[in-house]
MMTF fields as JSON, N, C-alpha, C and O atoms, coordinates in Angstrom:
{
  "mmtfVersion": "1.0.0",
  "mmtfProducer": "UNKNOWN",
  "numBonds": 255,
  "numAtoms": 256,
  "numGroups": 64,
  "numChains": 1,
  "numModels": 1,
  "chainsPerModel": [1],
  "groupsPerChain": [64],
  "chainIdList": ["A"],
  "bondAtomList": [4, 2, 8, 6, 12, 10, 16, 14, 20, 18, 24, 22, 28, 26, 32, 30, 36, 34, 40, 38, 44, 42, 48, 46, 52, 50, 56, 54, 60, 58, 64, 62, 68, 66, 72, 70, 76, 74, 80, 78, 84, 82, 88, 86, 92, 90, 96, 94, 100, 98, 104, 102, 108, 106, 112, 110, 116, 114, 120, 118, 124, 122, 128, 126, 132, 130, 136, 134, 140, 138, 144, 142, 148, 146, 152, 150, 156, 154, 160, 158, 164, 162, 168, 166, 172, 170, 176, 174, 180, 178, 184, 182, 188, 186, 192, 190, 196, 194, 200, 198, 204, 202, 208, 206, 212, 210, 216, 214, 220, 218, 224, 222, 228, 226, 232, 230, 236, 234, 240, 238, 244, 242, 248, 246, 252, 250],
  "bondOrderList": [1, 1, 1, 1, 1, 1, 1, 1, 1, 1, 1, 1, 1, 1, 1, 1, 1, 1, 1, 1, 1, 1, 1, 1, 1, 1, 1, 1, 1, 1, 1, 1, 1, 1, 1, 1, 1, 1, 1, 1, 1, 1, 1, 1, 1, 1, 1, 1, 1, 1, 1, 1, 1, 1, 1, 1, 1, 1, 1, 1, 1, 1, 1],
  "groupList": [{"groupName": "MET", "atomNameList": ["N", "CA", "C", "O"], "elementList": ["N", "C", "C", "O"], "formalChargeList": [0, 0, 0, 0], "bondAtomList": [1, 0, 2, 1, 3, 2], "bondOrderList": [1, 1, 2], "singleLetterCode": "M", "chemCompType": "L-PEPTIDE LINKING"}, {"groupName": "ASN", "atomNameList": ["N", "CA", "C", "O"], "elementList": ["N", "C", "C", "O"], "formalChargeList": [0, 0, 0, 0], "bondAtomList": [1, 0, 2, 1, 3, 2], "bondOrderList": [1, 1, 2], "singleLetterCode": "N", "chemCompType": "L-PEPTIDE LINKING"}, {"groupName": "THR", "atomNameList": ["N", "CA", "C", "O"], "elementList": ["N", "C", "C", "O"], "formalChargeList": [0, 0, 0, 0], "bondAtomList": [1, 0, 2, 1, 3, 2], "bondOrderList": [1, 1, 2], "singleLetterCode": "T", "chemCompType": "L-PEPTIDE LINKING"}, {"groupName": "ILE", "atomNameList": ["N", "CA", "C", "O"], "elementList": ["N", "C", "C", "O"], "formalChargeList": [0, 0, 0, 0], "bondAtomList": [1, 0, 2, 1, 3, 2], "bondOrderList": [1, 1, 2], "singleLetterCode": "I", "chemCompType": "L-PEPTIDE LINKING"}, {"groupName": "HIS", "atomNameList": ["N", "CA", "C", "O"], "elementList": ["N", "C", "C", "O"], "formalChargeList": [0, 0, 0, 0], "bondAtomList": [1, 0, 2, 1, 3, 2], "bondOrderList": [1, 1, 2], "singleLetterCode": "H", "chemCompType": "L-PEPTIDE LINKING"}, {"groupName": "LEU", "atomNameList": ["N", "CA", "C", "O"], "elementList": ["N", "C", "C", "O"], "formalChargeList": [0, 0, 0, 0], "bondAtomList": [1, 0, 2, 1, 3, 2], "bondOrderList": [1, 1, 2], "singleLetterCode": "L", "chemCompType": "L-PEPTIDE LINKING"}, {"groupName": "GLU", "atomNameList": ["N", "CA", "C", "O"], "elementList": ["N", "C", "C", "O"], "formalChargeList": [0, 0, 0, 0], "bondAtomList": [1, 0, 2, 1, 3, 2], "bondOrderList": [1, 1, 2], "singleLetterCode": "E", "chemCompType": "L-PEPTIDE LINKING"}, {"groupName": "GLY", "atomNameList": ["N", "CA", "C", "O"], "elementList": ["N", "C", "C", "O"], "formalChargeList": [0, 0, 0, 0], "bondAtomList": [1, 0, 2, 1, 3, 2], "bondOrderList": [1, 1, 2], "singleLetterCode": "G", "chemCompType": "PEPTIDE LINKING"}, {"groupName": "ASP", "atomNameList": ["N", "CA", "C", "O"], "elementList": ["N", "C", "C", "O"], "formalChargeList": [0, 0, 0, 0], "bondAtomList": [1, 0, 2, 1, 3, 2], "bondOrderList": [1, 1, 2], "singleLetterCode": "D", "chemCompType": "L-PEPTIDE LINKING"}, {"groupName": "PHE", "atomNameList": ["N", "CA", "C", "O"], "elementList": ["N", "C", "C", "O"], "formalChargeList": [0, 0, 0, 0], "bondAtomList": [1, 0, 2, 1, 3, 2], "bondOrderList": [1, 1, 2], "singleLetterCode": "F", "chemCompType": "L-PEPTIDE LINKING"}, {"groupName": "LYS", "atomNameList": ["N", "CA", "C", "O"], "elementList": ["N", "C", "C", "O"], "formalChargeList": [0, 0, 0, 0], "bondAtomList": [1, 0, 2, 1, 3, 2], "bondOrderList": [1, 1, 2], "singleLetterCode": "K", "chemCompType": "L-PEPTIDE LINKING"}, {"groupName": "VAL", "atomNameList": ["N", "CA", "C", "O"], "elementList": ["N", "C", "C", "O"], "formalChargeList": [0, 0, 0, 0], "bondAtomList": [1, 0, 2, 1, 3, 2], "bondOrderList": [1, 1, 2], "singleLetterCode": "V", "chemCompType": "L-PEPTIDE LINKING"}, {"groupName": "CYS", "atomNameList": ["N", "CA", "C", "O"], "elementList": ["N", "C", "C", "O"], "formalChargeList": [0, 0, 0, 0], "bondAtomList": [1, 0, 2, 1, 3, 2], "bondOrderList": [1, 1, 2], "singleLetterCode": "C", "chemCompType": "L-PEPTIDE LINKING"}, {"groupName": "PRO", "atomNameList": ["N", "CA", "C", "O"], "elementList": ["N", "C", "C", "O"], "formalChargeList": [0, 0, 0, 0], "bondAtomList": [1, 0, 2, 1, 3, 2], "bondOrderList": [1, 1, 2], "singleLetterCode": "P", "chemCompType": "L-PEPTIDE LINKING"}, {"groupName": "SER", "atomNameList": ["N", "CA", "C", "O"], "elementList": ["N", "C", "C", "O"], "formalChargeList": [0, 0, 0, 0], "bondAtomList": [1, 0, 2, 1, 3, 2], "bondOrderList": [1, 1, 2], "singleLetterCode": "S", "chemCompType": "L-PEPTIDE LINKING"}, {"groupName": "ARG", "atomNameList": ["N", "CA", "C", "O"], "elementList": ["N", "C", "C", "O"], "formalChargeList": [0, 0, 0, 0], "bondAtomList": [1, 0, 2, 1, 3, 2], "bondOrderList": [1, 1, 2], "singleLetterCode": "R", "chemCompType": "L-PEPTIDE LINKING"}, {"groupName": "TYR", "atomNameList": ["N", "CA", "C", "O"], "elementList": ["N", "C", "C", "O"], "formalChargeList": [0, 0, 0, 0], "bondAtomList": [1, 0, 2, 1, 3, 2], "bondOrderList": [1, 1, 2], "singleLetterCode": "Y", "chemCompType": "L-PEPTIDE LINKING"}, {"groupName": "ALA", "atomNameList": ["N", "CA", "C", "O"], "elementList": ["N", "C", "C", "O"], "formalChargeList": [0, 0, 0, 0], "bondAtomList": [1, 0, 2, 1, 3, 2], "bondOrderList": [1, 1, 2], "singleLetterCode": "A", "chemCompType": "L-PEPTIDE LINKING"}, {"groupName": "GLN", "atomNameList": ["N", "CA", "C", "O"], "elementList": ["N", "C", "C", "O"], "formalChargeList": [0, 0, 0, 0], "bondAtomList": [1, 0, 2, 1, 3, 2], "bondOrderList": [1, 1, 2], "singleLetterCode": "Q", "chemCompType": "L-PEPTIDE LINKING"}, {"groupName": "TRP", "atomNameList": ["N", "CA", "C", "O"], "elementList": ["N", "C", "C", "O"], "formalChargeList": [0, 0, 0, 0], "bondAtomList": [1, 0, 2, 1, 3, 2], "bondOrderList": [1, 1, 2], "singleLetterCode": "W", "chemCompType": "L-PEPTIDE LINKING"}],
  "groupTypeList": [0, 1, 1, 2, 3, 2, 4, 5, 6, 1, 7, 8, 9, 10, 11, 6, 10, 1, 6, 2, 12, 3, 11, 12, 1, 6, 6, 2, 4, 11, 13, 0, 14, 5, 4, 11, 8, 9, 15, 2, 1, 16, 11, 8, 7, 17, 7, 18, 5, 12, 1, 2, 12, 17, 1, 15, 3, 10, 1, 15, 9, 2, 19, 15],
  "groupIdList": [1, 2, 3, 4, 5, 6, 7, 8, 9, 10, 11, 12, 13, 14, 15, 16, 17, 18, 19, 20, 21, 22, 23, 24, 25, 26, 27, 28, 29, 30, 31, 32, 33, 34, 35, 36, 37, 38, 39, 40, 41, 42, 43, 44, 45, 46, 47, 48, 49, 50, 51, 52, 53, 54, 55, 56, 57, 58, 59, 60, 61, 62, 63, 64],
  "secStructList": [7, 7, 7, 3, 3, 3, 3, 7, 6, 6, 1, 7, 3, 3, 3, 3, 7, 3, 3, 3, 7, 6, 6, 6, 7, 7, 3, 3, 3, 3, 3, 6, 6, 1, 7, 4, 4, 4, 7, 1, 1, 3, 3, 6, 6, 6, 3, 3, 7, 7, 2, 2, 2, 2, 2, 2, 2, 2, 2, 2, 6, 7, 7, 7],
  "xCoordList": [-9.13, -8.449, -8.971, -10.19, -8.222, -8.611, -8.284, -7.894, -8.444, -8.291, -9.381, -10.56, -9.007, -9.926, -10.403, -9.603, -11.633, -12.296, -12.886, -13.703, -12.431, -12.927, -13.708, -13.252, -14.882, -15.669, -15.37, -15.62, -14.807, -14.4, -15.47, -16.532, -15.171, -16.323, -16.829, -17.978, -15.865, -16.279, -17.026, -17.31, -17.344, -18.155, -17.305, -17.826, -15.928, -15.098, -14.772, -15.078, -14.166, -13.741, -12.206, -11.608, -11.606, -10.195, -9.907, -10.324, -9.22, -8.951, -7.623, -6.668, -7.417, -6.079, -5.657, -6.287, -4.596, -4.105, -3.197, -2.557, -3.181, -2.261, -0.974, -0.957, 0.073, 1.306, 1.064, 0.099, 1.985, 2.067, 3.369, 4.41, 3.281, 4.397, 5.52, 5.214, 6.732, 7.846, 8.298, 9.152, 7.735, 8.034, 6.943, 7.225, 5.74, 4.614, 3.658, 2.806, 3.883, 3.127, 1.732, 0.954, 1.267, 0.015, -0.211, 0.747, -1.419, -1.706, -1.659, -2.303, -0.94, -0.919, -2.051, -2.838, -2.106, -3.079, -2.392, -2.852, -1.215, -0.488, -0.821, -0.608, -1.316, -1.516, -0.277, 0.655, -0.206, 1.04, 1.375, 2.553, 0.434, 0.672, 1.322, 1.771, 1.36, 1.914, 3.501, 4.153, 4.104, 5.55, 6.164, 5.603, 7.259, 7.988, 8.436, 8.615, 8.626, 8.969, 7.938, 8.189, 6.738, 5.609, 4.932, 3.814, 5.727, 5.177, 5.852, 6.988, 5.063, 5.663, 5.984, 5.378, 6.923, 7.389, 7.873, 7.649, 8.523, 9.17, 10.613, 11.238, 11.219, 12.608, 13.226, 12.892, 14.185, 14.851, 15.573, 16.39, 15.352, 16.013, 15.332, 15.771, 14.326, 13.708, 12.137, 11.606, 11.483, 10.12, 9.251, 9.75, 8.009, 6.916, 6.876, 6.985, 6.71, 6.444, 5.05, 4.68, 4.255, 3.052, 3.424, 4.577, 2.427, 2.633, 3.176, 4.096, 2.609, 2.905, 4.414, 5.144, 4.799, 6.234, 7.2, 8.298, 6.826, 7.654, 7.847, 8.96, 6.827, 6.92, 7.733, 8.477, 7.631, 8.476, 9.945, 10.807, 10.117, 11.633, 12.192, 13.279, 11.351, 11.823, 12.043, 12.993, 11.199, 11.291, 12.526, 13.142, 12.841, 13.97, 15.248, 16.131, 15.374, 16.588, 16.638, 17.591, 15.671, 15.646, 16.469, 16.243, 17.363, 18.139, 17.285, 16.354, 17.543, 16.709, 17.581, 17.114],
  "yCoordList": [6.4, 6.225, 5.086, 4.993, 4.22, 2.89, 2.957, 1.955, 4.062, 4.152, 3.345, 3.379, 2.706, 1.844, 2.773, 3.447, 2.774, 3.47, 2.45, 1.594, 2.592, 1.593, 2.303, 3.313, 1.813, 2.377, 1.8, 0.623, 2.669, 2.128, 2.06, 2.67, 1.294, 1.016, 2.308, 2.428, 3.236, 4.495, 5.436, 6.555, 5.097, 5.849, 6.711, 7.409, 6.662, 7.446, 6.603, 5.411, 7.223, 6.528, 6.631, 7.581, 5.602, 5.638, 5.43, 4.44, 6.347, 6.248, 5.667, 6.273, 4.587, 3.875, 4.325, 3.954, 5.122, 5.555, 4.459, 3.668, 4.462, 3.474, 4.191, 5.408, 3.394, 3.831, 4.258, 3.872, 5.017, 5.277, 4.712, 4.611, 4.362, 3.766, 4.866, 6.035, 4.496, 5.463, 5.634, 6.484, 4.811, 5.015, 5.778, 6.784, 5.308, 5.947, 6.857, 7.546, 6.795, 7.65, 7.293, 8.152, 6.119, 5.573, 4.964, 4.441, 5.024, 4.443, 2.951, 2.335, 2.307, 0.837, 0.333, 1.117, -0.917, -1.484, -1.886, -2.733, -1.186, -1.525, -0.342, 0.843, -0.757, 0.314, 0.861, 0.099, 2.158, 2.753, 2.147, 2.158, 1.603, 1.011, -0.343, -0.829, -0.92, -2.269, -2.235, -1.549, -2.941, -2.914, -3.348, -4.157, -2.829, -3.183, -4.607, -5.122, -5.276, -6.689, -7.571, -8.692, -7.014, -7.908, -7.453, -7.839, -6.569, -6.029, -6.787, -7.254, -6.871, -7.36, -6.081, -5.035, -6.165, -5.117, -3.944, -2.837, -4.014, -2.959, -2.996, -4.038, -1.816, -1.741, -0.986, 0.168, -1.708, -1.004, 0.288, 0.286, 1.339, 2.558, 3.34, 4.449, 2.849, 3.57, 3.686, 4.796, 2.63, 2.677, 1.603, 0.551, 1.849, 0.863, 1.022, 2.119, -0.166, -0.247, -0.874, -1.775, -0.422, -1.077, -2.441, -2.675, -3.287, -4.552, -4.332, -5.018, -3.418, -3.129, -2.78, -3.35, -1.854, -1.349, -2.412, -2.581, -3.074, -4.262, -5.284, -5.782, -5.622, -6.688, -6.104, -6.859, -4.927, -4.305, -4.432, -4.864, -4.033, -4.034, -5.56, -5.868, -6.42, -7.841, -8.43, -9.178, -8.098, -8.679, -8.033, -8.687, -6.786, -6.105, -6.827, -7.045, -7.19, -7.771, -9.267, -9.792, -10.021, -11.392, -12.031, -11.699, -12.882, -13.515, -14.339, -14.99, -14.348, -15.109, -15.947, -16.697],
  "zCoordList": [-1.013, 0.222, 0.875, 1.012, 1.291, 1.936, 3.486, 4.085, 4.048, 5.522, 6.331, 5.98, 7.293, 8.113, 9.271, 9.919, 9.479, 10.554, 11.582, 11.243, 12.834, 13.877, 14.906, 15.442, 15.208, 16.248, 17.593, 17.852, 18.49, 19.771, 20.809, 20.685, 21.852, 22.798, 23.549, 23.974, 23.659, 24.317, 23.409, 23.837, 22.273, 21.303, 20.394, 19.525, 20.603, 19.7, 18.414, 18.365, 17.41, 16.21, 16.191, 16.696, 15.58, 15.361, 13.851, 13.25, 13.303, 11.834, 11.624, 12.11, 10.976, 10.629, 9.255, 8.265, 9.167, 7.863, 7.226, 7.919, 5.906, 5.267, 4.708, 4.52, 4.461, 4.008, 2.431, 1.772, 2.004, 0.62, -0.049, 0.6, -1.313, -2.031, -2.132, -2.364, -1.967, -2.067, -3.489, -3.74, -4.528, -5.793, -6.56, -7.211, -6.48, -7.242, -6.517, -7.076, -5.185, -4.193, -4.135, -3.719, -4.499, -4.482, -3.015, -2.446, -2.422, -1.233, -1.213, -2.062, -0.304, -0.227, 0.68, 1.211, 0.833, 1.869, 3.179, 3.944, 3.382, 4.575, 5.656, 5.401, 6.77, 7.781, 8.402, 8.657, 8.666, 9.188, 10.494, 10.853, 11.266, 12.537, 12.561, 13.598, 11.429, 11.225, 11.378, 10.591, 12.346, 12.403, 11.105, 10.366, 10.854, 9.563, 9.437, 8.333, 10.625, 10.533, 9.957, 9.513, 9.981, 9.533, 8.242, 7.898, 7.529, 6.285, 5.092, 5.172, 3.984, 2.765, 1.94, 2.173, 0.991, 0.109, 0.889, 0.399, 2.064, 2.759, 2.607, 2.805, 2.236, 1.954, 3.115, 3.387, 3.825, 4.914, 4.603, 3.682, 5.261, 4.905, 3.828, 3.523, 3.256, 2.137, 2.442, 2.475, 2.641, 2.962, 2.337, 1.937, 2.253, 1.739, 0.224, -0.323, -0.444, -1.803, -2.018, -1.266, -3.034, -3.419, -4.127, -4.49, -4.292, -4.979, -6.431, -6.875, -7.091, -8.463, -8.609, -9.42, -7.81, -7.888, -7.341, -7.872, -6.363, -5.852, -6.901, -7.073, -7.608, -8.711, -9.904, -10.529, -10.209, -11.259, -10.921, -11.686, -9.763, -9.258, -9.248, -9.738, -8.658, -8.542, -9.946, -10.175, -10.824, -12.195, -12.973, -13.815, -12.668, -13.32, -12.874, -13.704, -11.652, -11.1, -11.036, -10.459, -11.591, -11.595, -12.698, -13.862, -12.429, -13.512, -14.427, -13.953, -15.703, -16.62, -17.395, -18.253]
}
């Protein structure tokens, strides 16, 4: 689990959870709080892909 834990000034902690890949269900390095307009490998209407699955899909549909 690659969640980010931030120590806040008031002494509390904030846990930032990461998205999971919609294909393989593995945790990505993309925080859930990151807006979709700033994400790589995000598929509108479907969700977040990990780098491995995104590369597999891109390679499968690339003209050779």
